[in-house]
C-alpha positions, 0 to 999 in steps of 0.5 A: 171143183172137178168137172164130175163134182160141178155136174153133180152140184148143177144137177142137184141145184136144178132138181131143187129149183124144179121142186121149189117151183112145183111146190109154189104152183101147188101152194098157189092152187090150194090158196086160190079161189076155186070152184069144183064142179061136176062138169067143166065146159071150155072152148078152144080159141075162145077163153071162156069156161063154164062149170056146172053143179059146183062147190066154192072153195078157198073163199070163192064167192057163191053168187055174183061177180068174181074179181081176180084169178080163180080156178074151175076144177072138173070132178069127173073129167079132171080138167082144170082151167084158170081164169084171170085178169088180162096182162096190162089191166091194173084194175083189181075190180076187173070182173073175171067171172060170175057165180051162181052156185050151185048150178053154175059158174062162168069164167072169162080169160081162162086157160087150161092148167092141167 
């Protein structure tokens, strides 16, 4: 294989891998429990987030504790955070947030994703 063909094949493989990763991330976001809220508040340095005036999507509970990873998406500001169980904690019942819809959802251990 010539150097030019090798470069073209490598570029195609990298593009395909990037497309597959983007597709997997988008698919994960569509399946993950999500709250779509009018307002999303988060603080720098403190991994907490709150959403106000929210709707639950993808099986997210409307009331009570939230277990595992979930997202809070802002309708108007476009900001999205992902809240999750911290690394190294194998407990699937670790509470990552609390929902009281439609008025509010709170998340902890949240990071901006978009």
